[in-house]
KEKOLZA-235660 format. One record per residue (C-alpha): residue number from 1; residue in three letters; x, y, z. Coordinates in nm, 2 decimals. Layout:
<nodes>
NODE num residu     xx     yy     zz
NODE NUM    Ala      X      Y      Z
...
</nodes>
This chain:
<nodes>
NODE num residu     xx     yy     zz
NODE   1    Met   0.56  10.58   3.79
NODE   2    Ser   0.59  10.92   3.94
NODE   3    Asp   0.96  10.94   3.83
NODE   4    Asp   0.85  10.89   3.47
NODE   5    Leu   0.63  11.20   3.49
NODE   6    Val   0.95  11.41   3.47
NODE   7    Leu   1.23  11.28   3.26
NODE   8    Cys   1.58  11.40   3.32
NODE   9    Asp   1.87  11.38   3.07
NODE  10    Val   2.21  11.54   3.14
NODE  11    Thr   2.44  11.61   2.84
NODE  12    Glu   2.73  11.85   2.83
NODE  13    Lys   2.65  12.00   3.17
NODE  14    Val   2.29  12.08   3.07
NODE  15    Ala   2.00  11.89   3.24
NODE  16    Val   1.69  11.87   3.02
NODE  17    Leu   1.38  11.80   3.22
NODE  18    Thr   1.08  11.69   3.03
NODE  19    Leu   0.72  11.71   3.17
NODE  20    Asn   0.61  11.36   3.05
NODE  21    Arg   0.23  11.35   3.06
NODE  22    Pro   0.15  11.42   2.70
NODE  23    Gly  -0.20  11.25   2.71
NODE  24    Ala  -0.31  11.51   2.97
NODE  25    Leu  -0.12  11.80   2.80
NODE  26    Asn   0.14  11.78   3.08
NODE  27    Ala  -0.11  11.91   3.33
NODE  28    Leu   0.03  11.97   3.68
NODE  29    Ser  -0.15  11.69   3.87
NODE  30    Asp  -0.06  11.62   4.23
NODE  31    Ala   0.18  11.35   4.11
NODE  32    Met   0.34  11.58   3.85
NODE  33    Leu   0.40  11.85   4.10
NODE  34    Ala   0.56  11.60   4.34
NODE  35    Ala   0.78  11.46   4.06
NODE  36    Leu   0.88  11.80   3.94
NODE  37    Lys   0.97  11.90   4.30
NODE  38    Ser   1.18  11.60   4.36
NODE  39    Thr   1.36  11.63   4.03
NODE  40    Leu   1.44  11.99   4.07
NODE  41    Ala   1.57  11.92   4.42
NODE  42    Arg   1.79  11.64   4.29
NODE  43    Val   1.93  11.85   4.00
NODE  44    Ala   2.00  12.15   4.22
NODE  45    Glu   2.24  11.93   4.42
NODE  46    Asp   2.42  11.80   4.10
NODE  47    Lys   2.75  11.99   4.07
NODE  48    Ala   2.79  11.86   3.72
NODE  49    Val   2.48  12.05   3.60
NODE  50    Lys   2.54  12.41   3.50
NODE  51    Val   2.21  12.49   3.32
NODE  52    Val   1.86  12.34   3.33
NODE  53    Val   1.61  12.32   3.04
NODE  54    Leu   1.24  12.26   3.11
NODE  55    Lys   1.03  12.14   2.83
NODE  56    Gly   0.71  11.94   2.77
NODE  57    Ala   0.64  11.61   2.58
NODE  58    Gly   0.38  11.58   2.32
NODE  59    Lys   0.18  11.86   2.16
NODE  60    Val   0.22  12.14   2.43
NODE  61    Phe   0.44  12.27   2.70
NODE  62    Cys   0.19  12.26   2.99
NODE  63    Ala  -0.19  12.32   3.01
NODE  64    Gly  -0.19  12.42   3.38
NODE  65    His  -0.35  12.24   3.67
NODE  66    Asp  -0.54  11.91   3.63
NODE  67    Leu  -0.90  12.04   3.63
NODE  68    Lys  -1.05  11.69   3.66
NODE  69    Glu  -0.83  11.62   3.96
NODE  70    Met  -0.93  11.95   4.11
NODE  71    Gln  -1.30  11.88   4.07
NODE  72    Ala  -1.25  11.54   4.24
NODE  73    Gly  -1.09  11.74   4.53
NODE  74    Arg  -1.39  11.97   4.54
NODE  75    Ala  -1.63  11.67   4.56
NODE  76    Ser  -1.47  11.56   4.88
NODE  77    Ala  -1.69  11.76   5.12
NODE  78    Asp  -1.47  11.68   5.43
NODE  79    Lys  -1.15  11.82   5.27
NODE  80    Gly  -1.24  12.03   4.97
NODE  81    Ala  -1.11  12.37   5.11
NODE  82    Ala  -0.81  12.20   5.27
NODE  83    Tyr  -0.72  12.02   4.94
NODE  84    Phe  -0.73  12.34   4.74
NODE  85    Thr  -0.53  12.54   5.00
NODE  86    Asp  -0.27  12.26   5.00
NODE  87    Leu  -0.26  12.22   4.62
NODE  88    Phe  -0.19  12.59   4.56
NODE  89    Ala   0.07  12.60   4.84
NODE  90    Arg   0.25  12.30   4.69
NODE  91    Cys   0.24  12.45   4.34
NODE  92    Gly   0.37  12.78   4.48
NODE  93    Glu   0.65  12.59   4.65
NODE  94    Val   0.76  12.43   4.32
NODE  95    Met   0.74  12.76   4.14
NODE  96    Gln   0.96  12.93   4.40
NODE  97    Met   1.22  12.65   4.38
NODE  98    Ile   1.31  12.75   4.02
NODE  99    Pro   1.46  13.10   4.09
NODE 100    Arg   1.62  12.96   4.41
NODE 101    Met   1.80  12.69   4.21
NODE 102    Pro   2.18  12.75   4.17
NODE 103    Gln   2.16  12.68   3.80
NODE 104    Pro   1.98  12.91   3.55
NODE 105    Val   1.66  12.74   3.43
NODE 106    Ile   1.54  12.79   3.07
NODE 107    Ala   1.18  12.71   2.97
NODE 108    Gln   1.15  12.56   2.62
NODE 109    Val   0.79  12.63   2.51
NODE 110    His   0.59  12.48   2.23
NODE 111    Gly   0.22  12.46   2.17
NODE 112    Ile   0.05  12.63   2.46
NODE 113    Ala   0.16  12.74   2.81
NODE 114    Thr  -0.16  12.82   2.99
NODE 115    Ala  -0.26  12.91   3.35
NODE 116    Ala  -0.01  12.73   3.58
NODE 117    Gly   0.18  12.64   3.27
NODE 118    Cys   0.23  13.01   3.19
NODE 119    Gln   0.32  13.05   3.55
NODE 120    Leu   0.59  12.79   3.51
NODE 121    Val   0.73  12.98   3.21
NODE 122    Ala   0.73  13.31   3.41
NODE 123    Ser   0.90  13.14   3.70
NODE 124    Cys   1.19  13.03   3.49
NODE 125    Asp   1.50  13.25   3.45
NODE 126    Met   1.48  13.26   3.08
NODE 127    Ala   1.25  13.12   2.81
NODE 128    Val   1.27  13.02   2.44
NODE 129    Ala   0.95  12.96   2.25
NODE 130    Ala   0.84  12.83   1.91
NODE 131    Glu   0.71  13.10   1.69
NODE 132    Asp   0.36  12.95   1.69
NODE 133    Ala   0.35  12.90   2.07
NODE 134    Arg   0.08  13.07   2.27
NODE 135    Phe   0.06  13.19   2.63
NODE 136    Gly  -0.24  13.26   2.85
NODE 137    Val  -0.37  13.29   3.20
NODE 138    Asn  -0.71  13.17   3.10
NODE 139    Gly  -0.88  13.07   3.43
NODE 140    Val  -1.11  13.37   3.42
NODE 141    Asn  -1.28  13.20   3.12
NODE 142    Ile  -1.41  12.93   3.35
NODE 143    Gly  -1.47  13.15   3.65
NODE 144    Leu  -1.14  13.10   3.82
NODE 145    Phe  -0.91  13.40   3.83
NODE 146    Cys  -0.54  13.30   3.79
NODE 147    Ser  -0.43  13.46   4.12
NODE 148    Thr  -0.13  13.24   4.18
NODE 149    Pro   0.00  13.25   3.82
NODE 150    Met  -0.05  13.63   3.85
NODE 151    Val   0.24  13.64   4.10
NODE 152    Ala   0.50  13.52   3.85
NODE 153    Leu   0.33  13.69   3.56
NODE 154    Thr   0.34  14.04   3.72
NODE 155    Arg   0.71  13.99   3.80
NODE 156    Asn   0.78  13.95   3.42
NODE 157    Leu   0.53  14.17   3.24
NODE 158    Pro   0.43  14.54   3.27
NODE 159    Arg   0.12  14.57   3.49
NODE 160    Lys  -0.13  14.67   3.22
NODE 161    Gln  -0.02  14.39   2.99
NODE 162    Ala  -0.05  14.13   3.28
NODE 163    Phe  -0.39  14.27   3.39
NODE 164    Glu  -0.53  14.24   3.04
NODE 165    Met  -0.42  13.88   3.01
NODE 166    Leu  -0.57  13.80   3.35
NODE 167    Thr  -0.90  13.96   3.29
NODE 168    Thr  -0.97  13.88   2.92
NODE 169    Gly  -0.84  13.52   2.93
NODE 170    Glu  -0.70  13.57   2.58
NODE 171    Phe  -0.38  13.41   2.45
NODE 172    Ile  -0.08  13.60   2.33
NODE 173    His   0.15  13.47   2.07
NODE 174    Ser   0.53  13.44   2.09
NODE 175    Asp   0.60  13.77   1.92
NODE 176    Lys   0.39  13.95   2.18
NODE 177    Ala   0.54  13.74   2.46
NODE 178    Leu   0.88  13.85   2.34
NODE 179    Ser   0.79  14.22   2.32
NODE 180    Val   0.65  14.23   2.68
NODE 181    Gly   0.93  14.03   2.83
NODE 182    Leu   0.78  13.69   2.90
NODE 183    Ile   1.03  13.51   2.68
NODE 184    Asn   1.38  13.58   2.55
NODE 185    Arg   1.40  13.42   2.21
NODE 186    Ile   1.17  13.29   1.93
NODE 187    Ala   1.26  13.00   1.70
NODE 188    Ala   1.10  12.81   1.42
NODE 189    Pro   0.93  12.50   1.55
NODE 190    Asp   1.19  12.27   1.39
NODE 191    Gln   1.47  12.48   1.54
NODE 192    Leu   1.33  12.51   1.89
NODE 193    Asp   1.56  12.24   2.04
NODE 194    Ala   1.87  12.38   1.87
NODE 195    Glu   1.79  12.74   1.97
NODE 196    Thr   1.73  12.65   2.33
NODE 197    Met   2.05  12.44   2.35
NODE 198    Thr   2.25  12.72   2.19
NODE 199    Leu   2.14  12.95   2.48
NODE 200    Ala   2.19  12.67   2.74
NODE 201    Arg   2.54  12.59   2.62
NODE 202    Thr   2.64  12.95   2.60
NODE 203    Val   2.55  12.99   2.97
NODE 204    Ala   2.70  12.66   3.06
NODE 205    Gly   3.03  12.77   2.91
NODE 206    Lys   3.07  13.05   3.18
NODE 207    Leu   3.23  13.00   3.52
NODE 208    Gly   2.97  12.81   3.71
NODE 209    Ala   3.06  12.96   4.05
NODE 210    Ala   3.02  13.31   3.91
NODE 211    Val   2.68  13.23   3.76
NODE 212    Arg   2.56  13.07   4.08
NODE 213    Ile   2.67  13.38   4.28
NODE 214    Gly   2.51  13.61   4.02
NODE 215    Lys   2.18  13.43   4.01
NODE 216    Arg   2.14  13.44   4.38
NODE 217    Ala   2.22  13.81   4.39
NODE 218    Phe   2.00  13.89   4.09
NODE 219    Tyr   1.69  13.78   4.28
NODE 220    Glu   1.80  13.91   4.62
NODE 221    Gln   1.86  14.27   4.50
NODE 222    Ile   1.53  14.30   4.31
NODE 223    Gly   1.34  14.36   4.63
NODE 224    Met   1.58  14.61   4.78
NODE 225    Thr   1.60  14.98   4.76
NODE 226    Leu   1.87  15.13   4.53
NODE 227    Ser   2.12  15.19   4.82
NODE 228    Gln   2.05  14.85   4.97
NODE 229    Ala   2.11  14.68   4.64
NODE 230    Tyr   2.44  14.86   4.58
NODE 231    Asp   2.56  14.78   4.94
NODE 232    Tyr   2.46  14.41   4.90
NODE 233    Thr   2.59  14.36   4.54
NODE 234    Gly   2.92  14.53   4.64
NODE 235    Gly   2.98  14.25   4.89
NODE 236    Val   2.87  13.99   4.62
NODE 237    Met   3.13  14.13   4.38
NODE 238    Ala   3.40  14.11   4.65
NODE 239    Glu   3.31  13.75   4.72
NODE 240    Asn   3.32  13.67   4.35
NODE 241    Met   3.66  13.85   4.30
NODE 242    Leu   3.82  13.63   4.57
NODE 243    Leu   3.75  13.31   4.38
NODE 244    Arg   4.05  13.13   4.24
NODE 245    Asp   3.88  13.08   3.90
NODE 246    Thr   3.79  13.45   3.88
NODE 247    Asp   4.16  13.54   3.93
NODE 248    Glu   4.25  13.30   3.66
NODE 249    Gly   3.98  13.44   3.43
NODE 250    Ile   4.10  13.80   3.47
NODE 251    Thr   4.46  13.69   3.43
NODE 252    Ala   4.38  13.49   3.11
NODE 253    Phe   4.19  13.79   2.97
NODE 254    Ile   4.49  14.02   3.03
NODE 255    Glu   4.73  13.76   2.88
NODE 256    Lys   4.49  13.70   2.59
NODE 257    Arg   4.44  13.33   2.64
NODE 258    Lys   4.17  13.09   2.74
NODE 259    Pro   4.11  13.06   3.11
NODE 260    Asp   4.21  12.73   3.28
NODE 261    Trp   3.91  12.70   3.52
NODE 262    Ala   3.89  12.42   3.77
NODE 263    Glu   3.52  12.36   3.71
</nodes>
């Protein structure tokens, strides 16, 4: 059953992962987190997959943590604190897997992405949203500040925009999410699949080895000083230049032909 919580379909080098708990608005239950972790780990090892799309079944993308399950954990007096500490650690581990994956991960968002669901969007490398989608870190409305979603959110949005979302608990719509940098593209609801796959196939058409090297370097250099980043990325560029397929790509460009890449 847990495998059914995250569906995986691979077509044309793009793996589409679907959170499949629509009756619970794809809430991140313990089982859902475990299924997502195992699926991401499996896809990360699949050399045939060059891009990953993450979407939700049913009416929404993801409504965050499973509050009923969390309340059941609170009710267990002997393990309440331990349960919550473990839950948020496991959730953080899954969120950190996404930027560490060798393939770019694109969130495809419809309906709502709230609390840990918004965190999931912010953790992805890119995001495409339906024009009527809404995003929020709304825990403050029920007395729970979204501290772990804040980590991903503040690495996407300007500080004041993120703080307003966190302290008001208000939703923002796709146009606002685009303007503050939470998402990359907006599509009409009936064009969301097509728009997301257009982006995915564009990235999948690039040299996979170069994108893998580049994604790793992208996240590594963000936390460095300017001089450290240039020193590090200079070595990354040198590594990239030595690839056989990069040599072929440059030669093909000079010769005005399509590159004959091995992968």
